[in-house]
C-alpha positions, 0 to 999 in steps of 0.5 A, spaced: 500 499 499 502 506 497 503 512 502 498 516 499 493 510 499 493 510 506 486 512 509 485 515 516 483 510 520 489 505 518 494 511 520 491 513 526 491 506 528 498 505 526 500 511 531 505 508 536 509 513 541 513 507 543 515 505 536 522 507 534 524 513 531 525 511 524 518 508 525 515 515 528 518 519 523 515 515 517 508 515 520 509 523 520 511 522 512 505 518 511 500 523 515 503 529 511 502 525 504 495 523 506 493 531 507 496 532 501 493 527 496 485 529 498 481 526 492 478 532 488 471 530 490 473 531 498 475 539 496 471 544 497 470 550 492 476 555 493 479 551 499 486 547 498 485 539 499 490 539 505 486 544 509 479 540 507 483 533 510 486 537 516 479 539 518 476 532 517 482 529 521 481 534 527 474 532 527 476 525 528 481 526 533 476 531 537 471 525 537 476 520 539 481 522 545 485 515 544 487 517 537 488 524 539 493 522 545 496 517 541 497 523 535 500 528 540 504 523 543 507 521 537 509 528 535 511 530 542 516 524 542 519 526 535 520 533 538 524 530 544 528 525 540 530 530 534 535 536 533 530 541 532 536 547 532 538 544 525 532 546 522 531 553 525 539 555 524 541 551 518 535 550 513 536 554 507 544 555 508 550 552 506 555 549 511 560 552 507 561 559 504 562 556 497 558 556 491 560 550 488 560 546 495 553 548 495 551 546 488 555 539 489 550 539 495 544 540 492 546 535 486 547 530 491 540 532 494 536 531 488 539 524 486 540 520 492 534 518 496 533 520 503 531 516 510 527 517 516 532 514 520 534 521 522 535 525 528 536 531 524 529 535 524 532 539 518 532 532 514 526 530 517 522 537 515 525 536 507 521 529 507 515 532 511 514 538 506 516 535 499 511 538 495 512 546 493 505 547 494 505 545 501 507 553 503 501 555 500 496 551 504 500 552 510 499 560 509 492 559 508 490 556 515 486 561 518 486 563 526 480 558 528 484 552 525 490 554 528 487 554 535 484 547 533 491 545 531 495 547 536 491 543 542 494 537 538 501 539 540 499 541 547 504 534 549 510 538 547 512 543 553 511 550 551 518 552 553 521 546 549 521 550 542 523 556 545 530 553 548 531 550 541 529 557 538 534 560 543 540 556 541 538 557 533 539 564 534 546 563 538 548 559 532 546 563 527 549 570 531 556 566 531 555 564 523 553 572 522 559 574 526 564 569 523 562 571 516 562 578 517 569 578 520 572 574 515 578 577 510 575 577 504 568 580 506 571 585 511 576 587 506 570 589 501 566 592 506 565 600 507 570 603 512 564 607 515 559 601 515 564 597 520 567 604 524 562 602 530 564 594 529 557 591 529 560 584 527 564 584 533 558 587 538 553 582 535 554 575 540 554 580 547 548 583 544 544 577 543 547 574 550 544 580 553 537 578 550 537 571 552 539 572 559 533 577 560 529 572 556 531 567 561 530 571 567 523 573 565 525 580 566 520 584 562 523 591 564 530 590 562 528 587 555 526 593 551 533 596 551 537 590 550 532 588 544 533 595 541 540 595 541 540 588 538 536 590 532 540 596 531 546 591 530 543 586 526 541 592 521 548 595 521 551 588 519 546 588 514 548 595 511 555 593 512 554 586 508 550 590 502 556 594 501 560 588 498 556 588 492 557 595 490 565 594 492 564 588 487 561 592 482 567 597 481 572 592 482 570 585 479 565 580 481 566 574 485 560 569 485 562 566 491 563 572 495 556 574 492 553 568 495 557 569 501 553 576 502 546 572 500 548 567 506 549 573 511 543 577 510 539 571 509 541 569 516 540 576 519 533 575 516 532 568 519 534 571 526 529 577 525 524 571 524 526 567 530 526 573 534 518 574 532 516 568 535 520 568 541 517 575 543 510 574 540 505 573 546 501 569 541 507 565 537 502 560 533 501 565 528 509 567 527 511 560 528 506 558 522 509 564 518 516 561 520 514 554 517 511 556 511 518 560 510 522 554 511 518 550 506 519 555 501 527 555 503 527 547 502 525 547 495 529 553 493 535 550 496 533 543 492 533 547 486 539 548 482 536 553 477 534 558 483 541 557 485 545 559 479 539 564 476 542 570 481 549 569 480 549 568 473 545 575 472 550 578 476 556 575 472 552 576 466 552 584 468 559 584 469 561 581 463 556 585 459 558 592 462 565 590 461 563 588 453 559 594 453 565 599 455 569 595 449 563 596 444 562 603 445 568 603 440 565 599 434 559 604 434 559 609 429 554 615 430 557 620 424 560 621 418 567 621 421 566 615 425 563 612 419 569 613 415 574 611 420 570 604 421 571 603 413 578 604 414 579 600 420 575 594 417 579 595 410 585 594 415 583 588 418 581 585 411 588 586 409 590 582 415 585 576 413 587 576 406 594 574 409 590 569 413 587 566 407 593 564 404 596 561 411 590 557 412 591 554 405 598 552 407 597 549 413 592 544 409 597 543 404 602 540 410 597 534 411 597 535 419 592 530 423 585 533 425 587 535 431 594 539 430 591 542 423 586 545 427 591 547 432 595 551 427 589 554 424 587 556 430 594 559 432 594 563 425 587 566 426 589 568 433 595 571 431 591 575 425 586 577 430 591 580 435 595 583 430 588 587 428 587 589 435 594 592 436 594 595 429 587 598 432 583 595 426 577 591 426 574 585 424 566 586 422 564 579 426 567 581 432 562 587 433 556 584 435 558 581 441 561 587 443 556 592 441 549 588 444 551 589 451 552 597 449 545 597 445 542 594 451 543 599 456 539 604 452 533 598 454 533 601 461 529 607 458 524 605 453 519 607 458 519 614 455 518 616 449 525 620 448 528 613 451 525 609 446 527 614 440 534 613 443 534 606 443 531 606 435 538 611 434 542 606 437 539 600 432 541 604 426 547 606 429 549 599 430 546 596 424 550 602 420 557 600 424 556 592 422 555 594 414 561 599 415 565 593 418 563 588 413 564 592 407 571 594 409 573 587 410 570 584 404 572 591 400 580 589 401 580 582 402 577 579 396 582 584 391 588 583 395 587 575 395 586 576 387 592 580 386 596 575 390 593 570 385 594 574 379 601 576 381 603 569 382 600 567 375 605 572 372 611 570 376 611 563 377 606 561 372 601 558 377 597 561 382 598 560 390 592 556 391 591 551 386 585 548 382 584 542 386 583 547 393 579 551 388 574 546 387 573 544 394 571 551 396 566 552 390 563 545 393 564 547 401 560 554 400 555 552 396 548 555 398 545 548 398 550 545 403 551 545 410 555 552 410 549 556 413 548 551 419 556 552 420 555 560 420 550 559 425 555 555 429 561 560 428 556 566 431 555 562 437 564 561 437 564 569 436 559 570 442 563 565 446 570 569 445 566 575 448 563 572 454 570 569 455 573 576 454 569 579 459 570 574 464 577 574 464 577 582 464 573 581 471 578 576 473 583 581 472 580 587 475 578 583 481 585 580 483 587 587 482 593 585 477 594 592 474 596 594 480 600 588 481 604 589 475 604 597 477 606 596 484 610 589 485 617 591 488 620 586 483 617 588 477 618 595 479 626 593 480 626 589 474 623 594 469 623 601 473 617 605 475 615 608 469 615 602 465 611 598 470 606 604 470 605 604 462 605 596 462 599 596 468 595 601 463 597 597 457 594 590 460 588 594 463 586 597 456 588 590 452 586 584 456 579 584 454 581 585 446 587 580 447 583 575 450 577 575 445 581 575 439 586 569 442 580 565 444 576 566 438 582 564 433 583 558 437 576 556 438 575 557 430 581 552 429 580 547 434 572 547 435 571 543 429 577 538 431 574 537 438 567 536 435 569 531 430 573 527 435 566 525 438 563 524 431 559 531 430 562 534 423 562 541 424 566 546 421 566 554 422 564 559 416 567 566 417 564 571 412 571 575 411 575 568 411 570 565 406 570 571 401 578 570 401 577 563 399 572 565 394 577 570 391 582 565 391 578 560 387 577 565 382 584 567 381 585 559 380 580 557 375 579 564 372 574 570 371 570 565 367 567 561 373 564 568 375 559 566 370 557 559 373 551 557 377 556 554 382 560 561 383 553 565 385 551 560 389 557 561 393 556 568 393 549 568 396 552 563 401 557 568 403 551 573 404 547 568 409 554 567 412 555 574 414 548 575 416 548 569 421 555 570 424 552 577 425 545 575 427 547 569 432 553 573 436 548 579 436 542 575 439 546 571 444 550 577 447 543 581 447 540 576 451 546 576 456 545 583 456 538 583 457 538 578 463 544 582 466 539 588 467 533 584 468 529 588 463 522 585 461 520 587 454 513 588 456 512 593 451 516 590 445 510 592 440 512 599 441 519 598 440 518 594 434 513 599 431 518 605 432 523 601 429 519 600 423 517 607 422 524 609 422 525 604 416 519 607 413 521 614 414 529 614 413 531 607 410 538 609 408 540 611 416 540 604 417 546 603 412 549 611 411 550 616 416 547 622 416 549 628 413 
């Protein structure tokens, strides 16, 4: 017979105060299952099913004193045999202030079964209230039902839960005291918030309150309690200065996790104090139990654990990308011309990369080493473009999307909405300038090198066999468009890696270490160390983005091929260079064939997917980082359509 099929008579007959603790715990779990799974025909309209069954249970117990006695005796016996401090002081909190330790603990809790053979009330509580809906029906218990229910717990001494709760407050106060004095948090709190040393004074303040509660001296309670609450507020204020510091000096999700745990413990102390000090604590206890049920289910959720911390990290990555992305957005004709010039420089470098890729393929490396050296060549090319202050068009979207997402914060106003549409036009125009500049130079240069080799050596640098392979691989009806979308995700991933590395660089203050480390200063001199510090701070993001992108473009196909996924990369500028090399090998006559124009159409699609996928991913991260919900999405789309109808050329050419 399954738990939910037990009838009430069988349950009440099975209540045995003399049974082993594991059996009594199991009986309580079955009782909660019975309450939770009432048939539909038992439920009254608008009343939760557990409430209906709870009323039925109380009616039966009031008519049968012998069952009521066994019922309350089982509950009192369980309460006496378990450790209730763990429920009040530990449920919802990680034993260590570390995010990944908590992740593994939650994963273990989800995958492994639990036992009722326990003296830990926190573990038993998770078994008792295993349904997320339990919080709702517990909170729905009215005063009349709560009064009837409290009579069943009369066998448990009133002072018992108060003793356990005071012990739990002591545990929580000790945890807050230790966390507040820990080096990583203390170093990041504002000095003004720590001036009166609130974390130092907290244990003594609680001991004073506890002493008054034990001695029942009501006159002395108010000042002691007022001082304790003031300290709790100051501790909370001090803890909340840590995120402000992290915003300016780099994010650590572990530190943010520690701050959230600390503030949650302060909230739990407030909830326990409300129970201890209330003249009629039943309602406060019920509110506490409902809150503990919610916390239990949040504690099981891996998604809940990472949602907040992913949002925080996304914010910092997006903000750092936004700072870089501002350099890629053109807003006037001078900036537009500068973008064309810098993109043309990038195209010139990638023309050389095109031939280098063919040369690496000619050497006949194995898949991994061929991908590795191709990745190195891409990375070196991208880094060279970065150091020369040129640009690669497809790198722009992942960097510019966060900058554009900043404008979404103000779309509730008409001027903010128009500002966002302006940013869309600037961004689209910048992408167009970047791609035009890249392609305008890569194709002529590759064709020129091929023609020069024909004149000097009598054969092209890239031969007919490779040219035929290019025409086949870039066919519109092949998998190239899928590969282009995959390349867009790599472009986005490189910006994510760049933001993470820059955040790590800033968080660990490596720029300051380069500038002021005694050994570095002694080796290079103070002036040179300062210059190196500024250079690395300005370039760490760009170097990381370009290096990671190059290596991923080369190695990703080889690594995915190892597990049987035949994925390749398709980059619009490199693909254009390869097609130009094919024309240089086969002659201009190939331009009259469908195979050539199929490749041209495919390259147009590759460009759209490279840009579109990377921009979409980066924009989603930026949106998540700012917590923006586009409730007025239709207004945004309507404003963009209106701009397209009124000024279509503004999306391609800068204003006069």
